[in-house]
PDB file of N, CA, C and O in Angstrom:
ATOM      1  N   MET A   1      -1.861 -46.306 -65.114  1.00  0.00           N
ATOM      2  CA  MET A   1      -2.435 -46.736 -65.902  1.00  0.00           C
ATOM      3  C   MET A   1      -2.657 -46.463 -66.604  1.00  0.00           C
ATOM      4  O   MET A   1      -2.477 -46.733 -67.791  1.00  0.00           O
ATOM      5  N   GLY A   2      -3.617 -45.166 -65.507  1.00  0.00           N
ATOM      6  CA  GLY A   2      -3.922 -44.176 -67.191  1.00  0.00           C
ATOM      7  C   GLY A   2      -5.403 -44.603 -67.074  1.00  0.00           C
ATOM      8  O   GLY A   2      -5.785 -45.719 -66.721  1.00  0.00           O
ATOM      9  N   GLY A   3      -6.326 -43.363 -67.485  1.00  0.00           N
ATOM     10  CA  GLY A   3      -7.594 -43.336 -67.402  1.00  0.00           C
ATOM     11  C   GLY A   3      -8.197 -44.065 -69.277  1.00  0.00           C
ATOM     12  O   GLY A   3      -7.679 -44.086 -70.394  1.00  0.00           O
ATOM     13  N   ASN A   4      -9.403 -44.505 -68.732  1.00  0.00           N
ATOM     14  CA  ASN A   4     -10.222 -44.723 -70.178  1.00  0.00           C
ATOM     15  C   ASN A   4     -10.594 -44.216 -71.078  1.00  0.00           C
ATOM     16  O   ASN A   4     -11.039 -43.069 -71.115  1.00  0.00           O
ATOM     17  N   GLY A   5     -10.472 -45.072 -72.101  1.00  0.00           N
ATOM     18  CA  GLY A   5     -10.265 -44.689 -73.883  1.00  0.00           C
ATOM     19  C   GLY A   5     -11.136 -43.160 -73.956  1.00  0.00           C
ATOM     20  O   GLY A   5     -11.800 -42.617 -73.073  1.00  0.00           O
ATOM     21  N   ARG A   6     -10.737 -42.544 -75.904  1.00  0.00           N
ATOM     22  CA  ARG A   6     -12.347 -41.697 -75.673  1.00  0.00           C
ATOM     23  C   ARG A   6     -12.919 -42.368 -76.232  1.00  0.00           C
ATOM     24  O   ARG A   6     -12.650 -43.347 -76.929  1.00  0.00           O
ATOM     25  N   GLU A   7     -13.810 -41.861 -75.951  1.00  0.00           N
ATOM     26  CA  GLU A   7     -15.684 -42.411 -76.453  1.00  0.00           C
ATOM     27  C   GLU A   7     -15.448 -42.593 -78.081  1.00  0.00           C
ATOM     28  O   GLU A   7     -16.028 -43.466 -78.726  1.00  0.00           O
ATOM     29  N   ASP A   8     -14.636 -41.770 -78.582  1.00  0.00           N
ATOM     30  CA  ASP A   8     -15.167 -42.601 -80.152  1.00  0.00           C
ATOM     31  C   ASP A   8     -14.362 -43.628 -80.775  1.00  0.00           C
ATOM     32  O   ASP A   8     -14.753 -44.430 -81.622  1.00  0.00           O
ATOM     33  N   ASP A   9     -13.188 -43.531 -80.275  1.00  0.00           N
ATOM     34  CA  ASP A   9     -12.249 -44.649 -80.257  1.00  0.00           C
ATOM     35  C   ASP A   9     -10.845 -45.019 -79.877  1.00  0.00           C
ATOM     36  O   ASP A   9      -9.781 -45.393 -80.370  1.00  0.00           O
ATOM     37  N   ASP A  10     -11.842 -44.486 -77.880  1.00  0.00           N
ATOM     38  CA  ASP A  10     -11.108 -45.906 -77.163  1.00  0.00           C
ATOM     39  C   ASP A  10      -9.888 -45.587 -77.409  1.00  0.00           C
ATOM     40  O   ASP A  10      -9.151 -46.213 -76.647  1.00  0.00           O
ATOM     41  N   ARG A  11      -9.320 -44.914 -78.105  1.00  0.00           N
ATOM     42  CA  ARG A  11      -7.569 -43.968 -77.817  1.00  0.00           C
ATOM     43  C   ARG A  11      -7.358 -43.483 -76.023  1.00  0.00           C
ATOM     44  O   ARG A  11      -7.815 -42.452 -75.530  1.00  0.00           O
ATOM     45  N   VAL A  12      -6.695 -44.350 -75.424  1.00  0.00           N
ATOM     46  CA  VAL A  12      -5.303 -43.932 -73.921  1.00  0.00           C
ATOM     47  C   VAL A  12      -5.131 -42.603 -73.536  1.00  0.00           C
ATOM     48  O   VAL A  12      -3.924 -42.448 -73.724  1.00  0.00           O
ATOM     49  N   MET A  13      -5.616 -41.425 -73.068  1.00  0.00           N
ATOM     50  CA  MET A  13      -4.389 -40.100 -73.767  1.00  0.00           C
ATOM     51  C   MET A  13      -4.536 -39.719 -72.511  1.00  0.00           C
ATOM     52  O   MET A  13      -5.264 -38.852 -72.027  1.00  0.00           O
ATOM     53  N   THR A  14      -3.592 -40.623 -71.907  1.00  0.00           N
ATOM     54  CA  THR A  14      -4.026 -39.953 -69.858  1.00  0.00           C
ATOM     55  C   THR A  14      -3.427 -41.152 -69.424  1.00  0.00           C
ATOM     56  O   THR A  14      -3.833 -42.286 -69.676  1.00  0.00           O
ATOM     57  N   GLY A  15      -2.087 -40.730 -68.521  1.00  0.00           N
ATOM     58  CA  GLY A  15      -1.202 -41.731 -67.871  1.00  0.00           C
ATOM     59  C   GLY A  15      -0.274 -42.285 -68.835  1.00  0.00           C
ATOM     60  O   GLY A  15      -0.344 -42.200 -70.061  1.00  0.00           O
ATOM     61  N   PRO A  16       1.058 -43.163 -67.766  1.00  0.00           N
ATOM     62  CA  PRO A  16       2.048 -43.679 -68.923  1.00  0.00           C
ATOM     63  C   PRO A  16       1.567 -44.707 -69.783  1.00  0.00           C
ATOM     64  O   PRO A  16       2.537 -45.465 -69.804  1.00  0.00           O
ATOM     65  N   PHE A  17       0.688 -45.227 -70.512  1.00  0.00           N
ATOM     66  CA  PHE A  17       0.334 -45.849 -71.816  1.00  0.00           C
ATOM     67  C   PHE A  17       0.118 -44.496 -72.447  1.00  0.00           C
ATOM     68  O   PHE A  17       0.311 -44.610 -73.657  1.00  0.00           O
ATOM     69  N   ALA A  18      -0.121 -43.587 -72.203  1.00  0.00           N
ATOM     70  CA  ALA A  18      -0.796 -42.321 -73.627  1.00  0.00           C
ATOM     71  C   ALA A  18       0.205 -42.822 -74.977  1.00  0.00           C
ATOM     72  O   ALA A  18       0.890 -43.844 -74.921  1.00  0.00           O
ATOM     73  N   ILE A  19       0.173 -42.231 -75.766  1.00  0.00           N
ATOM     74  CA  ILE A  19       0.390 -42.468 -76.355  1.00  0.00           C
ATOM     75  C   ILE A  19       1.432 -41.073 -76.422  1.00  0.00           C
ATOM     76  O   ILE A  19       2.579 -41.144 -76.864  1.00  0.00           O
ATOM     77  N   ALA A  20       0.803 -39.790 -75.895  1.00  0.00           N
ATOM     78  CA  ALA A  20       1.357 -38.344 -75.608  1.00  0.00           C
ATOM     79  C   ALA A  20       3.142 -38.723 -75.153  1.00  0.00           C
ATOM     80  O   ALA A  20       4.232 -38.339 -75.577  1.00  0.00           O
ATOM     81  N   ASN A  21       2.736 -39.565 -74.199  1.00  0.00           N
ATOM     82  CA  ASN A  21       4.312 -39.877 -73.158  1.00  0.00           C
ATOM     83  C   ASN A  21       4.868 -41.205 -73.748  1.00  0.00           C
ATOM     84  O   ASN A  21       5.537 -41.938 -73.020  1.00  0.00           O
ATOM     85  N   GLY A  22       4.589 -41.576 -75.178  1.00  0.00           N
ATOM     86  CA  GLY A  22       5.508 -42.593 -75.350  1.00  0.00           C
ATOM     87  C   GLY A  22       5.265 -44.166 -76.302  1.00  0.00           C
ATOM     88  O   GLY A  22       5.806 -44.718 -77.261  1.00  0.00           O
ATOM     89  N   TRP A  23       4.291 -44.398 -75.506  1.00  0.00           N
ATOM     90  CA  TRP A  23       3.765 -45.344 -76.484  1.00  0.00           C
ATOM     91  C   TRP A  23       2.418 -45.865 -77.425  1.00  0.00           C
ATOM     92  O   TRP A  23       1.218 -45.654 -77.598  1.00  0.00           O
ATOM     93  N   ASN A  24       3.707 -46.813 -77.949  1.00  0.00           N
ATOM     94  CA  ASN A  24       3.569 -47.241 -78.761  1.00  0.00           C
ATOM     95  C   ASN A  24       3.390 -48.725 -79.845  1.00  0.00           C
ATOM     96  O   ASN A  24       4.280 -49.313 -80.459  1.00  0.00           O
ATOM     97  N   CYS A  25       2.212 -48.964 -79.800  1.00  0.00           N
ATOM     98  CA  CYS A  25       2.000 -50.420 -79.932  1.00  0.00           C
ATOM     99  C   CYS A  25       2.639 -50.848 -81.451  1.00  0.00           C
ATOM    100  O   CYS A  25       2.427 -50.205 -82.479  1.00  0.00           O
ATOM    101  N   VAL A  26       3.568 -52.230 -81.348  1.00  0.00           N
ATOM    102  CA  VAL A  26       4.104 -52.323 -82.231  1.00  0.00           C
ATOM    103  C   VAL A  26       2.707 -53.590 -83.099  1.00  0.00           C
ATOM    104  O   VAL A  26       2.016 -54.393 -82.470  1.00  0.00           O
ATOM    105  N   ASP A  27       2.684 -53.382 -84.494  1.00  0.00           N
ATOM    106  CA  ASP A  27       1.894 -54.714 -84.985  1.00  0.00           C
ATOM    107  C   ASP A  27       2.482 -54.308 -86.338  1.00  0.00           C
ATOM    108  O   ASP A  27       2.434 -53.174 -86.816  1.00  0.00           O
ATOM    109  N   PRO A  28       3.192 -55.677 -87.038  1.00  0.00           N
ATOM    110  CA  PRO A  28       3.769 -55.135 -88.408  1.00  0.00           C
ATOM    111  C   PRO A  28       3.181 -55.173 -89.660  1.00  0.00           C
ATOM    112  O   PRO A  28       3.578 -54.709 -90.729  1.00  0.00           O
ATOM    113  N   SER A  29       1.856 -55.989 -89.289  1.00  0.00           N
ATOM    114  CA  SER A  29       0.659 -55.867 -90.181  1.00  0.00           C
ATOM    115  C   SER A  29      -0.788 -54.459 -90.242  1.00  0.00           C
ATOM    116  O   SER A  29      -1.869 -54.498 -90.828  1.00  0.00           O
ATOM    117  N   ARG A  30      -0.160 -53.336 -89.356  1.00  0.00           N
ATOM    118  CA  ARG A  30      -0.729 -52.496 -89.407  1.00  0.00           C
ATOM    119  C   ARG A  30      -1.973 -52.582 -89.087  1.00  0.00           C
ATOM    120  O   ARG A  30      -2.769 -51.644 -89.054  1.00  0.00           O
ATOM    121  N   GLU A  31      -2.120 -53.358 -88.918  1.00  0.00           N
ATOM    122  CA  GLU A  31      -4.095 -54.307 -88.647  1.00  0.00           C
ATOM    123  C   GLU A  31      -5.163 -53.578 -87.598  1.00  0.00           C
ATOM    124  O   GLU A  31      -6.386 -53.540 -87.462  1.00  0.00           O
ATOM    125  N   VAL A  32      -4.018 -53.031 -86.949  1.00  0.00           N
ATOM    126  CA  VAL A  32      -5.018 -53.246 -85.366  1.00  0.00           C
ATOM    127  C   VAL A  32      -4.205 -51.449 -85.310  1.00  0.00           C
ATOM    128  O   VAL A  32      -3.172 -51.314 -85.967  1.00  0.00           O
ATOM    129  N   PRO A  33      -4.694 -50.336 -84.601  1.00  0.00           N
ATOM    130  CA  PRO A  33      -4.322 -49.017 -84.234  1.00  0.00           C
ATOM    131  C   PRO A  33      -3.187 -49.079 -83.850  1.00  0.00           C
ATOM    132  O   PRO A  33      -2.836 -50.258 -83.799  1.00  0.00           O
ATOM    133  N   SER A  34      -1.818 -47.869 -83.313  1.00  0.00           N
ATOM    134  CA  SER A  34      -0.252 -48.244 -82.935  1.00  0.00           C
ATOM    135  C   SER A  34      -0.841 -47.313 -81.979  1.00  0.00           C
ATOM    136  O   SER A  34      -0.294 -46.210 -81.957  1.00  0.00           O
ATOM    137  N   TYR A  35      -2.062 -47.528 -80.992  1.00  0.00           N
ATOM    138  CA  TYR A  35      -2.073 -46.612 -79.813  1.00  0.00           C
ATOM    139  C   TYR A  35      -2.924 -47.679 -79.231  1.00  0.00           C
ATOM    140  O   TYR A  35      -3.549 -48.460 -79.950  1.00  0.00           O
ATOM    141  N   LEU A  36      -2.959 -47.726 -77.770  1.00  0.00           N
ATOM    142  CA  LEU A  36      -3.586 -48.463 -76.857  1.00  0.00           C
ATOM    143  C   LEU A  36      -4.970 -47.466 -77.137  1.00  0.00           C
ATOM    144  O   LEU A  36      -5.276 -46.334 -77.511  1.00  0.00           O
ATOM    145  N   ARG A  37      -5.556 -48.749 -76.671  1.00  0.00           N
ATOM    146  CA  ARG A  37      -6.976 -48.641 -76.777  1.00  0.00           C
ATOM    147  C   ARG A  37      -7.945 -49.572 -75.487  1.00  0.00           C
ATOM    148  O   ARG A  37      -8.143 -50.775 -75.314  1.00  0.00           O
ATOM    149  N   ARG A  38      -8.379 -48.343 -74.764  1.00  0.00           N
ATOM    150  CA  ARG A  38      -8.899 -49.061 -73.690  1.00  0.00           C
ATOM    151  C   ARG A  38     -10.146 -48.511 -73.283  1.00  0.00           C
ATOM    152  O   ARG A  38     -10.337 -47.299 -73.374  1.00  0.00           O
ATOM    153  N   GLN A  39     -11.376 -49.607 -72.661  1.00  0.00           N
ATOM    154  CA  GLN A  39     -12.662 -49.382 -72.768  1.00  0.00           C
ATOM    155  C   GLN A  39     -13.374 -49.744 -71.581  1.00  0.00           C
ATOM    156  O   GLN A  39     -14.319 -50.495 -71.823  1.00  0.00           O
ATOM    157  N   PHE A  40     -13.165 -49.338 -69.914  1.00  0.00           N
ATOM    158  CA  PHE A  40     -13.077 -49.922 -68.977  1.00  0.00           C
ATOM    159  C   PHE A  40     -15.296 -50.605 -69.094  1.00  0.00           C
ATOM    160  O   PHE A  40     -16.325 -49.931 -69.136  1.00  0.00           O
ATOM    161  N   GLY A  41     -15.150 -51.623 -69.100  1.00  0.00           N
ATOM    162  CA  GLY A  41     -16.602 -51.965 -68.558  1.00  0.00           C
ATOM    163  C   GLY A  41     -17.396 -52.360 -70.192  1.00  0.00           C
ATOM    164  O   GLY A  41     -18.572 -52.100 -70.445  1.00  0.00           O
ATOM    165  N   ALA A  42     -16.590 -52.916 -70.984  1.00  0.00           N
ATOM    166  CA  ALA A  42     -17.160 -53.202 -72.342  1.00  0.00           C
ATOM    167  C   ALA A  42     -17.963 -54.504 -72.231  1.00  0.00           C
ATOM    168  O   ALA A  42     -17.454 -55.610 -72.415  1.00  0.00           O
ATOM    169  N   GLY A  43     -19.527 -54.260 -71.851  1.00  0.00           N
ATOM    170  CA  GLY A  43     -20.296 -55.374 -72.335  1.00  0.00           C
ATOM    171  C   GLY A  43     -20.765 -55.353 -70.636  1.00  0.00           C
ATOM    172  O   GLY A  43     -21.788 -55.937 -70.279  1.00  0.00           O
ATOM    173  N   PHE A  44     -20.247 -54.914 -70.062  1.00  0.00           N
ATOM    174  CA  PHE A  44     -21.052 -54.924 -68.618  1.00  0.00           C
ATOM    175  C   PHE A  44     -21.971 -53.840 -68.549  1.00  0.00           C
ATOM    176  O   PHE A  44     -22.225 -52.989 -69.403  1.00  0.00           O
ATOM    177  N   PRO A  45     -22.498 -54.020 -67.244  1.00  0.00           N
ATOM    178  CA  PRO A  45     -23.800 -53.025 -67.180  1.00  0.00           C
ATOM    179  C   PRO A  45     -23.223 -51.928 -66.456  1.00  0.00           C
ATOM    180  O   PRO A  45     -23.641 -50.784 -66.640  1.00  0.00           O
ATOM    181  N   HIS A  46     -22.149 -52.221 -65.519  1.00  0.00           N
ATOM    182  CA  HIS A  46     -21.014 -51.355 -63.936  1.00  0.00           C
ATOM    183  C   HIS A  46     -19.968 -52.098 -63.683  1.00  0.00           C
ATOM    184  O   HIS A  46     -20.111 -53.320 -63.712  1.00  0.00           O
ATOM    185  N   LEU A  47     -18.962 -51.645 -63.443  1.00  0.00           N
ATOM    186  CA  LEU A  47     -17.690 -51.850 -63.192  1.00  0.00           C
ATOM    187  C   LEU A  47     -17.924 -52.313 -61.827  1.00  0.00           C
ATOM    188  O   LEU A  47     -18.664 -51.431 -61.390  1.00  0.00           O
ATOM    189  N   PRO A  48     -17.732 -53.223 -60.813  1.00  0.00           N
ATOM    190  CA  PRO A  48     -18.109 -53.630 -59.343  1.00  0.00           C
ATOM    191  C   PRO A  48     -17.291 -52.328 -58.401  1.00  0.00           C
ATOM    192  O   PRO A  48     -16.177 -51.819 -58.271  1.00  0.00           O
ATOM    193  N   THR A  49     -18.843 -52.203 -57.821  1.00  0.00           N
ATOM    194  CA  THR A  49     -18.471 -51.093 -56.795  1.00  0.00           C
ATOM    195  C   THR A  49     -17.757 -51.676 -55.696  1.00  0.00           C
ATOM    196  O   THR A  49     -17.377 -52.846 -55.734  1.00  0.00           O
ATOM    197  N   ALA A  50     -17.458 -50.547 -54.242  1.00  0.00           N
ATOM    198  CA  ALA A  50     -16.847 -51.452 -52.956  1.00  0.00           C
ATOM    199  C   ALA A  50     -17.529 -52.279 -52.305  1.00  0.00           C
ATOM    200  O   ALA A  50     -17.099 -53.222 -51.640  1.00  0.00           O
ATOM    201  N   ILE A  51     -18.427 -52.016 -52.439  1.00  0.00           N
ATOM    202  CA  ILE A  51     -19.600 -53.680 -51.936  1.00  0.00           C
ATOM    203  C   ILE A  51     -19.835 -54.343 -52.295  1.00  0.00           C
ATOM    204  O   ILE A  51     -20.278 -55.292 -51.649  1.00  0.00           O
ATOM    205  N   ASP A  52     -19.714 -54.350 -53.660  1.00  0.00           N
ATOM    206  CA  ASP A  52     -19.182 -55.843 -54.668  1.00  0.00           C
ATOM    207  C   ASP A  52     -18.143 -56.435 -54.380  1.00  0.00           C
ATOM    208  O   ASP A  52     -18.135 -57.665 -54.324  1.00  0.00           O
ATOM    209  N   VAL A  53     -16.738 -55.493 -54.066  1.00  0.00           N
ATOM    210  CA  VAL A  53     -15.391 -56.049 -54.221  1.00  0.00           C
ATOM    211  C   VAL A  53     -15.546 -56.876 -52.536  1.00  0.00           C
ATOM    212  O   VAL A  53     -15.298 -58.079 -52.461  1.00  0.00           O
ATOM    213  N   SER A  54     -15.928 -56.163 -51.405  1.00  0.00           N
ATOM    214  CA  SER A  54     -16.040 -56.676 -50.481  1.00  0.00           C
ATOM    215  C   SER A  54     -16.882 -57.777 -50.576  1.00  0.00           C
ATOM    216  O   SER A  54     -16.450 -58.900 -50.316  1.00  0.00           O
ATOM    217  N   GLU A  55     -17.781 -57.631 -50.843  1.00  0.00           N
ATOM    218  CA  GLU A  55     -18.645 -59.122 -51.204  1.00  0.00           C
ATOM    219  C   GLU A  55     -17.599 -60.020 -51.581  1.00  0.00           C
ATOM    220  O   GLU A  55     -17.340 -60.870 -50.729  1.00  0.00           O
ATOM    221  N   CYS A  56     -17.017 -60.050 -52.500  1.00  0.00           N
ATOM    222  CA  CYS A  56     -15.917 -60.951 -53.063  1.00  0.00           C
ATOM    223  C   CYS A  56     -15.487 -62.047 -52.021  1.00  0.00           C
ATOM    224  O   CYS A  56     -15.503 -63.242 -51.723  1.00  0.00           O
ATOM    225  N   LEU A  57     -15.082 -60.753 -51.677  1.00  0.00           N
ATOM    226  CA  LEU A  57     -13.590 -60.830 -50.832  1.00  0.00           C
ATOM    227  C   LEU A  57     -13.877 -61.364 -49.750  1.00  0.00           C
ATOM    228  O   LEU A  57     -13.177 -62.286 -49.332  1.00  0.00           O
ATOM    229  N   ALA A  58     -14.840 -60.966 -49.129  1.00  0.00           N
ATOM    230  CA  ALA A  58     -15.506 -61.931 -47.834  1.00  0.00           C
ATOM    231  C   ALA A  58     -16.281 -63.463 -47.539  1.00  0.00           C
ATOM    232  O   ALA A  58     -17.000 -63.891 -46.636  1.00  0.00           O
ATOM    233  N   MET A  59     -15.726 -64.024 -48.799  1.00  0.00           N
ATOM    234  CA  MET A  59     -16.809 -65.276 -49.461  1.00  0.00           C
ATOM    235  C   MET A  59     -15.625 -66.424 -49.163  1.00  0.00           C
ATOM    236  O   MET A  59     -14.461 -66.280 -49.536  1.00  0.00           O
ATOM    237  N   THR A  60     -16.098 -67.530 -48.463  1.00  0.00           N
ATOM    238  CA  THR A  60     -15.173 -68.170 -48.012  1.00  0.00           C
ATOM    239  C   THR A  60     -14.423 -68.920 -49.378  1.00  0.00           C
ATOM    240  O   THR A  60     -15.134 -69.064 -50.372  1.00  0.00           O
ATOM    241  N   PRO A  61     -13.079 -69.369 -49.430  1.00  0.00           N
ATOM    242  CA  PRO A  61     -12.320 -69.948 -50.567  1.00  0.00           C
ATOM    243  C   PRO A  61     -13.021 -71.434 -51.095  1.00  0.00           C
ATOM    244  O   PRO A  61     -13.291 -72.214 -50.182  1.00  0.00           O
ATOM    245  N   TYR A  62     -13.222 -71.723 -51.991  1.00  0.00           N
ATOM    246  CA  TYR A  62     -13.460 -72.816 -52.277  1.00  0.00           C
ATOM    247  C   TYR A  62     -13.046 -73.921 -52.429  1.00  0.00           C
ATOM    248  O   TYR A  62     -13.576 -75.012 -52.639  1.00  0.00           O
ATOM    249  N   ASP A  63     -11.566 -73.405 -52.253  1.00  0.00           N
ATOM    250  CA  ASP A  63     -10.354 -74.678 -51.911  1.00  0.00           C
ATOM    251  C   ASP A  63      -9.174 -74.556 -50.988  1.00  0.00           C
ATOM    252  O   ASP A  63      -8.706 -73.486 -51.378  1.00  0.00           O
ATOM    253  N   SER A  64      -8.582 -74.867 -50.249  1.00  0.00           N
ATOM    254  CA  SER A  64      -7.390 -74.300 -49.413  1.00  0.00           C
ATOM    255  C   SER A  64      -6.747 -75.338 -48.984  1.00  0.00           C
ATOM    256  O   SER A  64      -7.423 -76.361 -49.090  1.00  0.00           O
ATOM    257  N   GLU A  65      -5.469 -75.528 -48.438  1.00  0.00           N
ATOM    258  CA  GLU A  65      -4.284 -76.478 -48.261  1.00  0.00           C
ATOM    259  C   GLU A  65      -5.048 -77.158 -47.349  1.00  0.00           C
ATOM    260  O   GLU A  65      -5.909 -76.680 -46.610  1.00  0.00           O
ATOM    261  N   PRO A  66      -4.522 -78.831 -47.480  1.00  0.00           N
ATOM    262  CA  PRO A  66      -3.904 -79.482 -47.950  1.00  0.00           C
ATOM    263  C   PRO A  66      -4.778 -79.416 -49.592  1.00  0.00           C
ATOM    264  O   PRO A  66      -6.007 -79.460 -49.653  1.00  0.00           O
ATOM    265  N   TRP A  67      -3.605 -79.271 -51.215  1.00  0.00           N
ATOM    266  CA  TRP A  67      -4.807 -78.363 -51.537  1.00  0.00           C
ATOM    267  C   TRP A  67      -5.377 -80.326 -52.412  1.00  0.00           C
ATOM    268  O   TRP A  67      -4.380 -81.018 -52.620  1.00  0.00           O
ATOM    269  N   GLU A  68      -6.704 -80.995 -52.805  1.00  0.00           N
ATOM    270  CA  GLU A  68      -6.835 -81.757 -53.219  1.00  0.00           C
ATOM    271  C   GLU A  68      -6.247 -82.048 -55.010  1.00  0.00           C
ATOM    272  O   GLU A  68      -6.264 -81.168 -55.870  1.00  0.00           O
ATOM    273  N   PRO A  69      -5.762 -83.490 -55.230  1.00  0.00           N
ATOM    274  CA  PRO A  69      -4.714 -83.937 -56.218  1.00  0.00           C
ATOM    275  C   PRO A  69      -6.177 -84.099 -57.132  1.00  0.00           C
ATOM    276  O   PRO A  69      -6.138 -84.502 -58.294  1.00  0.00           O
TER     277      PRO A  69
END
């Protein structure tokens, strides 16, 4: 999927979705850049850790079969 975007403009520079590898976002209005922008964890203090993920996966499901109507 590629890495995080550059710090100054969030432009993805690595992986299959980098503009250097042929990826181009088409916007007829040209109101947005033609490259993919990405900023992992924007608005969050941190991304989930391996422990966070393990704890989440260990939780009892909210609902299970047979599904309630």
